[in-house]
C-alpha positions as CSV (number, residue, x, y, z in Angstrom):
1,X,11.0,21.0,139.9
2,X,8.2,23.5,140.5
3,X,4.8,22.6,139.0
4,X,2.1,25.2,138.6
5,X,-1.4,24.0,137.7
6,X,-3.6,26.1,135.4
7,X,-7.1,24.6,135.0
8,X,-8.7,25.8,131.7
9,X,-11.6,25.6,129.4
10,X,-15.0,23.9,129.4
11,X,-13.5,20.5,130.2
12,X,-11.6,21.9,133.3
13,X,-8.4,20.5,131.9
14,X,-5.2,20.8,133.9
15,X,-2.4,22.6,132.0
16,X,1.0,22.5,133.8
17,X,3.9,24.9,133.8
18,X,6.9,22.8,134.9
19,X,9.9,24.9,135.9
20,X,13.5,23.9,136.8
21,X,14.3,25.7,140.0
22,X,18.0,26.0,139.2
23,X,17.8,27.6,135.8
24,X,14.2,28.9,135.6
25,X,13.8,27.1,132.3
26,X,10.3,25.7,131.8
27,X,8.0,23.5,129.7
28,X,4.2,24.0,129.3
29,X,2.3,20.8,129.3
30,X,-1.0,20.3,127.5
31,X,-2.0,23.9,126.8
32,X,-5.7,23.1,126.3
33,X,-7.7,26.3,126.2
34,X,-7.7,30.0,127.3
35,X,-4.6,30.8,125.3
36,X,-4.4,34.5,126.4
37,X,-4.6,33.5,130.1
38,X,-1.9,30.9,129.7
39,X,0.4,33.3,127.9
40,X,-0.1,35.9,130.7
41,X,0.5,33.2,133.4
42,X,3.8,32.2,131.7
43,X,4.8,35.8,131.3
44,X,4.0,36.6,135.0
45,X,6.0,33.6,136.2
46,X,9.2,35.0,134.8
47,X,10.2,31.5,133.5
48,X,12.0,31.0,130.3
49,X,9.8,28.7,128.2
50,X,11.8,26.0,126.3
51,X,9.1,23.6,125.0
52,X,5.5,22.6,124.6
53,X,4.8,19.0,125.7
54,X,1.6,17.3,124.7
55,X,0.7,14.2,126.5
56,X,-2.0,13.4,123.9
57,X,-3.9,15.2,121.2
58,X,-7.5,15.3,122.4
59,X,-9.1,18.7,121.8
60,X,-9.1,19.8,125.5
61,X,-5.3,19.3,125.6
62,X,-4.3,21.2,122.5
63,X,-6.7,24.1,122.1
64,X,-4.1,26.8,123.2
65,X,-1.0,25.4,121.5
66,X,-1.3,28.0,118.7
67,X,-1.4,30.9,121.2
68,X,1.6,29.7,123.1
69,X,3.6,28.9,120.0
70,X,2.8,32.4,118.5
71,X,4.3,34.1,121.6
72,X,7.3,31.7,122.1
73,X,8.7,29.9,119.1
74,X,9.6,26.8,121.1
75,X,9.3,23.2,119.8
76,X,6.0,21.3,120.1
77,X,6.5,17.7,121.2
78,X,3.9,15.0,120.3
79,X,4.1,11.2,119.9
80,X,3.7,10.3,116.2
81,X,0.8,7.9,116.9
82,X,-1.3,10.8,118.0
83,X,-0.6,12.9,114.9
84,X,-4.0,12.0,113.3
85,X,-5.9,13.0,116.4
86,X,-3.9,16.3,116.5
87,X,-4.8,17.0,112.9
88,X,-8.4,16.2,113.6
89,X,-8.7,18.4,116.7
90,X,-10.7,21.1,114.9
91,X,-13.3,18.4,114.1
92,X,-13.3,17.3,117.7
93,X,-14.0,20.9,118.7
94,X,-16.9,21.1,116.3
95,X,-18.5,18.0,117.9
96,X,-18.2,19.5,121.4
97,X,-19.0,23.0,120.3
98,X,-15.9,24.6,121.9
99,X,-13.9,27.5,120.4
100,X,-10.6,26.3,118.8
101,X,-7.6,27.6,116.9
102,X,-5.8,25.1,114.7
103,X,-2.4,24.3,116.2
104,X,0.8,24.4,114.1
105,X,2.4,21.1,113.2
106,X,4.6,19.4,115.9
107,X,8.3,20.1,115.7
108,X,9.6,17.0,117.5
109,X,8.4,13.5,118.3
110,X,8.2,11.8,121.6
111,X,9.6,8.2,121.9
112,X,9.4,5.6,124.7
113,X,12.4,6.0,126.9
114,X,13.4,9.3,125.5
115,X,15.2,11.7,127.9
116,X,14.0,15.3,128.0
117,X,15.9,18.2,129.6
118,X,14.5,21.3,131.0
119,X,17.4,23.3,132.4
120,X,19.3,21.0,134.7
121,X,16.3,18.7,135.2
122,X,15.9,15.4,133.3
123,X,12.5,13.7,132.6
124,X,11.7,10.4,130.9
125,X,9.0,9.7,128.4
126,X,6.9,6.6,128.8
127,X,4.7,5.6,125.9
128,X,1.3,5.1,127.6
129,X,-1.4,4.1,125.1
130,X,-4.9,3.2,125.8
131,X,-6.8,6.4,126.3
132,X,-5.1,7.6,123.0
133,X,-2.7,5.7,120.8
134,X,0.2,8.2,121.2
135,X,-0.4,9.1,124.8
136,X,2.7,9.6,126.9
137,X,3.6,10.0,130.5
138,X,6.5,12.2,131.4
139,X,8.1,11.4,134.7
140,X,11.2,12.2,136.8
141,X,12.4,14.4,139.7
142,X,9.6,12.9,141.9
143,X,6.7,13.8,139.6
144,X,4.7,12.2,136.8
145,X,2.6,14.1,134.3
146,X,0.1,11.4,133.4
147,X,-2.4,13.2,131.1
148,X,-5.7,11.3,131.0
149,X,-4.4,7.8,131.8
150,X,-4.8,8.0,135.6
151,X,-6.9,10.2,137.8
152,X,-7.2,10.4,141.6
153,X,-9.4,7.3,142.3
154,X,-10.2,6.7,138.6
155,X,-8.8,6.2,135.1
156,X,-9.2,7.7,131.6
157,X,-12.0,6.8,129.2
158,X,-11.6,3.9,126.8
159,X,-14.8,4.5,124.7
160,X,-13.3,7.3,122.5
161,X,-12.1,6.8,118.9
162,X,-8.7,5.0,118.8
163,X,-8.8,4.2,122.6
164,X,-7.9,0.6,123.6
165,X,-8.9,-0.9,127.0
166,X,-6.2,-3.7,127.1
167,X,-3.5,-1.1,126.2
168,X,-4.7,1.2,129.0
169,X,-4.6,-1.8,131.5
170,X,-1.0,-2.4,130.5
171,X,-0.2,1.3,130.8
172,X,-1.6,1.5,134.3
173,X,0.7,-1.4,135.4
174,X,3.7,0.6,134.2
175,X,2.5,3.8,135.9
176,X,1.9,1.8,139.1
177,X,5.5,0.6,139.1
178,X,6.8,4.2,139.5
179,X,8.2,5.0,143.0
180,X,5.4,5.3,145.6
181,X,6.3,8.8,146.6
182,X,5.9,10.1,143.0
183,X,3.4,13.0,142.8
184,X,0.9,12.4,140.0
185,X,-0.3,15.3,138.0
186,X,-3.4,14.3,136.0
187,X,-5.1,16.0,133.1
188,X,-8.2,16.6,135.2
189,X,-8.9,16.8,138.9
190,X,-6.6,16.9,141.9
191,X,-3.0,15.7,142.1
192,X,-2.3,12.4,143.9
193,X,0.6,10.0,144.5
194,X,1.4,6.6,143.3
195,X,1.2,5.2,146.8
196,X,-2.3,6.6,147.3
197,X,-3.5,5.2,144.0
198,X,-2.1,1.8,144.7
199,X,-4.1,1.8,147.9
200,X,-7.4,3.3,146.9
201,X,-7.8,3.3,143.1
202,X,-9.8,0.2,142.2
203,X,-8.1,-0.2,138.9
204,X,-4.6,-0.3,140.5
205,X,-5.4,-2.3,143.7
206,X,-7.1,-5.2,141.9
207,X,-10.7,-4.6,142.9
208,X,-11.8,-3.5,139.4
209,X,-10.6,-4.3,135.9
210,X,-10.9,-2.6,132.6
211,X,-13.3,-4.4,130.2
212,X,-13.6,-3.9,126.5
213,X,-12.2,-5.1,123.2
């Protein structure tokens, strides 16, 4: 698998173009902003876009879904528990004062344990609530697309509407159980590995814990 990072928008969100090297089929993950730039990047890559995968429906992760869908009529995947956040994304944009185009409805639903195929490559969906109720992690082929659950040295916020600290704590345990060599691609900041986070992330090595309701 080849993963290209495109950092976009006011929140410096990481959108990922995930390409199967054998077939050149691809998925775009969390197209959050700068739709024209993302469309140009996908076009320039020469990859054949097959799907739009949304790890969770906060505004900084869905702001360019409409632009991508307009160019390529490929299915939008979203976990059903994040549907109300997805439908409220325009209100989120108003709160933060960022430009936003209403995304079209999702076409397909993510489910825990679901197998996804991009070309010859298979990935697995992990329901990963806590930062958002329908958050998912998509992993396989040595990588994990973790959205805003886990960052290099840190974790996602649990003070947002519909977030849940105990759920995020349980999610982090599941992510930590992935193979240590797994490369972690977070929604913000630099990539890391499971091994590095087990060693240095206080929320994974036991030196800190998530507090809250």
